[in-house]
C-alpha positions as CSV (number, residue, x, y, z in Angstrom):
1,X,154.1,-42.5,-78.1
2,X,154.5,-41.6,-74.5
3,X,152.3,-38.5,-74.4
4,X,150.4,-38.6,-77.6
5,X,146.6,-39.0,-77.6
6,X,147.2,-41.8,-80.1
7,X,144.2,-44.1,-79.2
8,X,141.8,-40.9,-79.4
9,X,140.7,-38.8,-82.3
10,X,142.6,-35.6,-83.2
11,X,140.7,-32.4,-83.0
12,X,141.7,-30.9,-86.3
13,X,138.8,-29.6,-88.3
14,X,137.6,-31.5,-91.4
15,X,137.3,-29.1,-94.2
16,X,135.9,-31.5,-96.8
17,X,132.2,-31.7,-97.7
18,X,129.1,-29.7,-98.2
19,X,128.4,-26.4,-96.4
20,X,125.4,-26.0,-94.1
21,X,123.4,-22.8,-93.8
22,X,125.2,-20.0,-91.9
23,X,123.2,-20.6,-88.7
24,X,124.7,-23.4,-86.7
25,X,122.3,-25.7,-84.9
26,X,122.6,-25.9,-81.1
27,X,120.9,-29.3,-81.0
28,X,122.9,-32.3,-79.8
29,X,122.6,-36.0,-80.5
30,X,122.8,-38.7,-77.8
31,X,126.2,-40.3,-78.0
32,X,126.0,-43.3,-80.3
33,X,125.7,-44.6,-83.8
34,X,123.4,-43.4,-86.6
35,X,122.8,-44.9,-89.9
36,X,120.4,-45.4,-92.9
37,X,120.2,-49.1,-92.4
38,X,122.4,-50.2,-95.3
39,X,125.6,-50.7,-93.3
40,X,126.8,-47.1,-93.5
41,X,127.1,-45.2,-90.3
42,X,128.3,-42.1,-88.4
43,X,129.4,-42.1,-84.8
44,X,128.6,-39.0,-82.7
45,X,130.5,-38.4,-79.5
46,X,130.8,-35.6,-77.0
47,X,134.5,-35.4,-76.0
48,X,135.5,-33.2,-73.1
49,X,137.8,-31.2,-75.4
50,X,134.8,-29.7,-77.3
51,X,132.6,-27.2,-75.5
52,X,128.9,-27.9,-75.8
53,X,126.9,-28.0,-78.1
54,X,129.8,-29.1,-80.3
55,X,130.1,-32.8,-80.9
56,X,132.6,-34.9,-82.8
57,X,131.4,-37.2,-85.7
58,X,133.2,-40.0,-87.5
59,X,131.9,-41.8,-90.6
60,X,132.6,-45.4,-91.6
61,X,134.9,-44.1,-94.4
62,X,137.0,-42.0,-92.0
63,X,135.5,-38.5,-92.6
64,X,135.3,-36.6,-89.4
65,X,134.7,-33.2,-87.9
66,X,132.6,-31.2,-85.4
67,X,128.9,-30.7,-85.7
68,X,129.3,-26.9,-85.2
69,X,131.9,-26.4,-88.0
70,X,130.7,-24.2,-90.8
71,X,131.2,-27.1,-93.3
72,X,130.0,-29.8,-91.0
73,X,128.6,-33.0,-92.7
74,X,126.4,-33.8,-89.7
75,X,123.8,-31.8,-87.7
76,X,121.7,-33.1,-84.9
77,X,118.0,-32.9,-84.4
78,X,116.6,-34.8,-81.4
79,X,117.5,-38.5,-81.9
80,X,118.3,-38.0,-85.6
81,X,121.5,-37.2,-87.4
82,X,121.0,-35.0,-90.5
83,X,123.7,-36.0,-92.9
84,X,125.2,-34.4,-96.0
85,X,123.0,-31.4,-97.0
86,X,120.7,-28.6,-96.1
87,X,116.9,-28.7,-95.7
88,X,115.2,-31.4,-97.9
89,X,118.6,-32.6,-99.2
90,X,119.7,-33.7,-95.8
91,X,119.3,-37.5,-95.1
92,X,117.8,-38.3,-91.7
93,X,119.8,-41.1,-90.1
94,X,118.1,-42.6,-87.0
95,X,120.0,-43.8,-84.0
96,X,120.9,-47.5,-84.1
97,X,119.8,-49.6,-81.2
98,X,122.7,-50.4,-78.8
99,X,122.6,-52.1,-75.4
100,X,125.2,-50.4,-73.1
101,X,126.1,-51.8,-69.7
102,X,128.3,-50.0,-67.3
103,X,130.3,-52.0,-64.8
104,X,133.5,-52.1,-62.8
105,X,136.1,-54.8,-62.4
106,X,139.2,-55.2,-60.2
107,X,142.9,-55.3,-61.2
108,X,145.8,-55.1,-58.8
109,X,143.8,-53.4,-56.1
110,X,142.1,-50.8,-58.4
111,X,138.5,-50.7,-59.5
112,X,138.4,-49.9,-63.2
113,X,135.3,-48.6,-64.9
114,X,134.1,-50.1,-68.2
115,X,131.2,-50.2,-70.6
116,X,130.0,-53.1,-72.7
117,X,128.5,-51.9,-76.0
118,X,126.3,-54.4,-77.8
119,X,124.6,-53.7,-81.1
120,X,121.1,-55.1,-81.6
121,X,122.2,-56.4,-84.9
122,X,125.0,-58.6,-83.4
123,X,124.6,-62.3,-83.8
124,X,125.2,-64.8,-81.1
125,X,128.6,-65.6,-82.7
126,X,129.6,-62.0,-83.0
127,X,133.2,-61.3,-81.8
128,X,133.9,-59.6,-78.5
129,X,136.7,-57.1,-78.5
130,X,138.4,-55.3,-75.6
131,X,139.7,-51.8,-76.5
132,X,143.2,-51.3,-75.2
133,X,144.0,-47.6,-75.1
134,X,147.1,-45.7,-76.1
135,X,149.0,-43.3,-73.9
136,X,146.1,-40.8,-73.6
137,X,144.8,-39.7,-70.3
138,X,141.2,-39.2,-71.5
139,X,138.3,-41.5,-70.6
140,X,137.8,-44.4,-73.0
141,X,134.4,-45.8,-72.3
142,X,132.8,-43.6,-75.0
143,X,135.6,-44.0,-77.5
144,X,134.5,-43.3,-81.1
145,X,136.5,-46.4,-82.2
146,X,134.4,-48.5,-79.8
147,X,131.2,-47.3,-81.3
148,X,132.6,-47.6,-84.9
149,X,133.3,-51.3,-84.2
150,X,129.9,-51.8,-82.5
151,X,128.3,-50.3,-85.7
152,X,129.8,-53.2,-87.6
153,X,128.1,-55.9,-85.4
154,X,130.8,-56.4,-82.9
155,X,130.4,-56.5,-79.1
156,X,132.8,-54.0,-77.6
157,X,134.1,-53.6,-74.1
158,X,135.8,-50.2,-73.5
159,X,137.3,-49.2,-70.1
160,X,139.0,-46.2,-68.6
161,X,142.7,-46.7,-68.2
162,X,143.8,-46.8,-64.5
163,X,144.1,-43.2,-63.2
164,X,141.8,-41.8,-65.9
165,X,138.1,-41.1,-66.2
166,X,136.1,-43.1,-63.5
167,X,138.9,-45.7,-62.9
168,X,140.9,-45.8,-59.7
169,X,144.6,-46.2,-59.4
170,X,147.6,-44.1,-60.6
171,X,148.1,-43.3,-64.2
172,X,151.0,-45.3,-65.6
173,X,152.6,-46.5,-68.8
174,X,154.0,-49.7,-67.3
175,X,153.2,-52.2,-70.0
176,X,153.2,-55.2,-67.5
177,X,150.6,-53.6,-65.3
178,X,148.5,-52.3,-68.2
179,X,148.6,-55.8,-69.8
180,X,147.3,-57.3,-66.5
181,X,144.5,-54.7,-66.5
182,X,143.6,-55.6,-70.1
183,X,143.6,-59.3,-69.3
184,X,141.3,-58.6,-66.3
185,X,139.1,-56.5,-68.7
186,X,138.7,-59.5,-71.1
187,X,137.8,-61.9,-68.3
188,X,135.2,-59.4,-67.1
189,X,133.8,-58.8,-70.6
190,X,133.5,-62.5,-71.2
191,X,131.4,-62.8,-68.0
192,X,129.2,-59.8,-69.0
193,X,128.5,-61.1,-72.5
194,X,128.4,-64.8,-71.6
195,X,126.6,-66.9,-74.3
196,X,126.4,-63.9,-76.7
197,X,129.7,-64.0,-78.5
198,X,132.0,-66.2,-80.5
199,X,135.7,-65.4,-80.4
200,X,137.1,-62.7,-78.1
201,X,140.3,-60.6,-78.3
202,X,141.9,-57.2,-78.2
203,X,142.3,-54.1,-80.3
204,X,145.1,-51.8,-79.4
205,X,146.1,-48.5,-81.0
206,X,149.5,-46.8,-80.7
207,X,150.9,-47.6,-77.3
208,X,148.2,-50.3,-77.1
209,X,150.3,-52.2,-79.7
210,X,152.8,-52.9,-76.9
211,X,150.1,-53.8,-74.3
212,X,147.5,-55.8,-76.2
213,X,149.8,-58.6,-77.5
214,X,151.3,-58.9,-74.0
215,X,147.8,-59.2,-72.5
216,X,147.0,-61.9,-75.0
217,X,149.9,-64.0,-73.7
218,X,148.3,-64.1,-70.3
219,X,144.6,-64.4,-71.0
220,X,142.2,-66.5,-73.1
221,X,142.3,-64.2,-76.1
222,X,141.5,-65.6,-79.5
223,X,142.9,-62.7,-81.6
224,X,144.8,-59.4,-81.4
225,X,144.4,-56.4,-83.8
226,X,146.9,-53.5,-83.7
227,X,146.8,-50.2,-85.4
228,X,149.8,-47.8,-85.8
229,X,151.8,-49.6,-83.1
230,X,155.5,-50.5,-82.8
231,X,157.5,-53.7,-82.6
232,X,160.5,-52.0,-81.2
233,X,161.3,-50.6,-77.7
234,X,160.6,-47.0,-76.6
235,X,164.3,-46.4,-76.9
236,X,164.3,-47.6,-80.5
237,X,161.2,-45.5,-81.2
238,X,163.0,-42.4,-80.0
239,X,166.0,-43.2,-82.2
240,X,163.9,-44.0,-85.3
241,X,162.0,-40.7,-84.9
242,X,165.3,-38.8,-84.9
243,X,166.6,-40.6,-87.9
244,X,163.3,-39.9,-89.7
245,X,163.7,-36.2,-88.9
246,X,167.2,-36.3,-90.3
247,X,166.1,-37.8,-93.5
248,X,163.1,-35.5,-93.9
249,X,165.2,-32.4,-93.2
250,X,168.2,-33.3,-95.2
251,X,170.7,-33.1,-92.4
252,X,174.3,-34.0,-93.2
253,X,175.4,-37.6,-93.3
254,X,177.4,-37.4,-90.1
255,X,174.2,-36.5,-88.2
256,X,173.1,-40.2,-88.5
257,X,176.2,-41.4,-86.6
258,X,175.8,-38.6,-84.0
259,X,172.1,-39.5,-83.5
260,X,173.2,-43.1,-82.8
261,X,175.6,-41.7,-80.2
262,X,172.9,-39.5,-78.7
263,X,170.5,-42.4,-78.5
264,X,173.1,-44.5,-76.6
265,X,173.8,-41.7,-74.2
266,X,170.2,-40.9,-73.4
267,X,169.2,-44.6,-73.2
268,X,171.8,-45.0,-70.4
269,X,170.1,-42.3,-68.4
270,X,166.6,-43.6,-68.8
271,X,167.3,-47.3,-68.3
272,X,169.3,-46.5,-65.2
273,X,166.4,-44.2,-64.1
274,X,168.8,-41.3,-64.1
275,X,171.4,-42.8,-61.8
276,X,174.0,-43.2,-64.5
277,X,175.0,-41.6,-67.8
278,X,175.3,-37.9,-67.1
279,X,179.0,-37.5,-67.9
280,X,178.7,-39.3,-71.3
281,X,175.8,-37.0,-72.4
282,X,177.5,-33.9,-71.1
283,X,180.6,-34.8,-73.2
284,X,178.5,-35.4,-76.3
285,X,176.6,-32.1,-75.7
286,X,179.9,-30.3,-75.8
287,X,181.1,-32.1,-79.0
288,X,177.8,-31.4,-80.8
289,X,177.2,-27.8,-79.7
290,X,178.2,-26.2,-83.0
291,X,176.1,-28.5,-85.2
292,X,172.8,-26.7,-86.2
293,X,170.6,-29.8,-86.4
294,X,171.0,-30.2,-82.6
295,X,168.6,-27.3,-82.1
296,X,165.9,-29.0,-84.2
297,X,166.2,-32.7,-83.3
298,X,163.3,-34.0,-81.2
299,X,162.6,-37.7,-81.0
300,X,160.5,-38.7,-78.1
301,X,162.9,-37.3,-75.5
302,X,166.5,-37.2,-76.7
303,X,166.3,-33.8,-78.3
304,X,165.0,-32.2,-75.1
305,X,167.6,-34.0,-73.0
306,X,170.4,-32.9,-75.3
307,X,169.3,-29.2,-75.0
308,X,168.9,-29.5,-71.2
309,X,171.9,-28.6,-69.1
310,X,173.7,-31.2,-67.0
311,X,172.6,-29.4,-63.8
312,X,169.0,-29.4,-64.9
313,X,169.0,-33.1,-65.8
314,X,170.5,-34.0,-62.5
315,X,167.9,-31.9,-60.7
316,X,164.6,-32.7,-62.5
317,X,165.5,-35.1,-65.3
318,X,163.9,-38.2,-63.8
319,X,160.8,-36.2,-62.7
320,X,160.4,-34.9,-66.3
321,X,161.4,-37.8,-68.4
322,X,161.0,-41.0,-66.3
323,X,157.9,-40.5,-64.2
324,X,155.5,-43.0,-65.9
325,X,157.2,-46.4,-65.2
326,X,157.9,-46.9,-68.9
327,X,159.8,-50.1,-69.7
328,X,162.4,-48.4,-71.9
329,X,164.0,-51.5,-73.3
330,X,160.8,-53.5,-73.7
331,X,161.3,-56.4,-76.1
332,X,158.1,-56.2,-78.2
333,X,159.4,-58.7,-80.8
334,X,159.9,-61.4,-78.1
335,X,156.3,-61.0,-77.1
336,X,155.1,-61.4,-80.6
337,X,157.3,-64.5,-81.0
338,X,155.4,-66.1,-78.0
339,X,152.0,-65.0,-79.4
340,X,150.1,-67.9,-80.9
341,X,146.8,-66.1,-81.6
342,X,146.0,-64.6,-85.1
343,X,147.3,-61.0,-85.3
344,X,146.3,-58.1,-87.5
345,X,148.9,-55.3,-87.7
346,X,148.1,-52.1,-89.6
347,X,150.9,-49.7,-90.5
348,X,150.7,-46.0,-91.4
349,X,153.3,-45.6,-94.1
350,X,154.3,-42.0,-93.2
351,X,154.1,-42.4,-89.4
352,X,156.3,-39.7,-87.9
353,X,155.6,-40.6,-84.3
354,X,156.0,-44.4,-84.8
355,X,158.3,-44.9,-87.8
356,X,157.5,-48.2,-89.3
357,X,160.6,-49.6,-91.0
358,X,162.0,-51.8,-88.2
359,X,158.5,-52.9,-87.2
360,X,157.8,-53.8,-90.7
361,X,160.9,-55.9,-90.9
362,X,160.1,-57.8,-87.7
363,X,156.6,-58.5,-88.7
364,X,157.7,-59.7,-92.1
365,X,160.2,-62.1,-90.5
366,X,157.6,-63.5,-88.1
367,X,155.1,-63.9,-90.9
368,X,157.7,-65.7,-93.0
369,X,158.4,-68.0,-90.0
370,X,154.7,-69.1,-90.1
371,X,153.2,-66.8,-87.5
372,X,149.5,-66.1,-88.3
373,X,150.0,-62.4,-89.0
374,X,148.1,-60.2,-91.4
375,X,150.0,-57.0,-92.1
376,X,148.4,-54.1,-94.0
377,X,150.0,-50.8,-95.0
378,X,148.1,-47.6,-95.8
379,X,150.0,-45.1,-97.8
380,X,149.8,-41.3,-97.3
381,X,148.9,-41.8,-93.6
382,X,150.4,-40.5,-90.4
383,X,150.0,-41.8,-86.8
384,X,146.5,-42.6,-86.0
385,X,145.9,-43.7,-89.6
386,X,145.3,-40.0,-90.4
387,X,145.6,-38.7,-93.9
388,X,147.1,-35.2,-93.9
389,X,147.8,-32.0,-95.7
390,X,151.3,-30.5,-95.6
391,X,151.3,-26.9,-94.4
392,X,153.6,-24.1,-95.8
393,X,155.9,-24.5,-92.9
394,X,156.2,-28.3,-93.6
395,X,154.0,-29.4,-90.7
396,X,151.1,-31.7,-91.2
397,X,147.4,-31.0,-90.6
398,X,145.3,-34.2,-90.1
399,X,142.3,-34.4,-92.3
400,X,140.6,-37.7,-92.0
401,X,141.1,-41.3,-91.0
402,X,142.0,-43.1,-94.1
403,X,139.2,-44.8,-95.9
404,X,139.0,-48.6,-95.4
405,X,140.8,-48.7,-92.0
406,X,137.7,-49.0,-89.8
407,X,136.1,-51.5,-92.2
408,X,139.3,-53.6,-92.2
409,X,139.3,-53.8,-88.4
410,X,135.6,-54.8,-88.3
411,X,135.9,-57.4,-91.1
412,X,139.1,-59.0,-89.8
413,X,137.6,-59.4,-86.3
414,X,134.6,-61.1,-87.8
415,X,136.7,-63.3,-90.0
416,X,135.2,-61.7,-93.1
417,X,138.1,-60.1,-94.8
418,X,137.5,-59.8,-98.5
419,X,138.4,-57.4,-101.4
420,X,140.2,-54.2,-100.9
421,X,140.2,-51.6,-98.1
422,X,140.6,-48.1,-99.5
423,X,144.2,-47.6,-100.5
424,X,145.5,-50.3,-98.1
425,X,148.0,-52.9,-99.3
426,X,148.4,-56.4,-98.0
427,X,152.1,-57.0,-97.0
428,X,151.5,-60.4,-95.6
429,X,148.6,-62.7,-95.0
430,X,148.5,-66.3,-93.7
431,X,146.7,-69.0,-95.7
432,X,143.1,-69.2,-94.7
């Protein structure tokens, strides 16, 4: 999860739904939430990755797409979203009232830019949640996730990660520094929303699953929610990805032992910041050179390091693989052991980027030990809680966020979990 845009929406086109007329409207909607007033909603955003007038939309049930797609489910007309049909069949959903307050706060010498989003429907006891981003470099103050939570009556504070958007500082993936930023963000959000919220905490997706729990141990957080994160180190993540590739591709049994050897060799390089470990990897590269799977293995970084020459790694290895201050052997389980606040952890069963088995075992062990942990598993989903279609070449094309995920986040933060959430399964839940 070092370079994935895990905390942001993918840009694959949604192909489900009704077709519009062949003429695509050039009208745009103000960024925000639109709904019929019965609790349903659609979020409309304008990500930099889409050229105007295209906008991205996201429904409560996870359907998504672009407003300029031929089969778009949403068109815009002034301050109204036209949903689900053509002409008289289209439902006009008005924009829901939100109070949005832009502000800045300081953390370790950098001014970070944030936005407090407050729905008019929120009660005085509504939860306040700080959005903790993943590894993306894109601005976060207009995150579709932030608006999706606000649409459910939650006060949301989203901020641009240091070195991104309007925030100062250098971009980093140092969990310690990012956790301090998140703790400062929560303190600032509490001040901005003083007297207008009940409990306050964090939501972190992907890499945010490493940062949000750590931030909660050093701030006045009341809860932590994590989606598609890991309770293992970045080194373990790399190894688990390779083992998942071996299983999916049917590589020979001896590949598993060789992957373990490869992981040990590359971990020596990264944990020493490329001051040690070259000789061991060079020897392993020679031993494995005739094995076909070595040309396909990826992981987060080990596959590329295996296929790089020793000279290349000595020359540019650190600049290429170790330039983001990542804590390679980060002990995520130890952080959760210290965490006393209620924790929601949502797993994507088929997660290729963050394989879940070891994380699932750790979470189960902590829950059995009495930690207040709710663990949910959504089948048929990949990283980002995306359902997918398998392409002829075996690759996956994301289709939608799985139904029930966004609603689960909102209900859990409000303390209103009840019934089922799409195809989600409860793996563990504390007594309430």
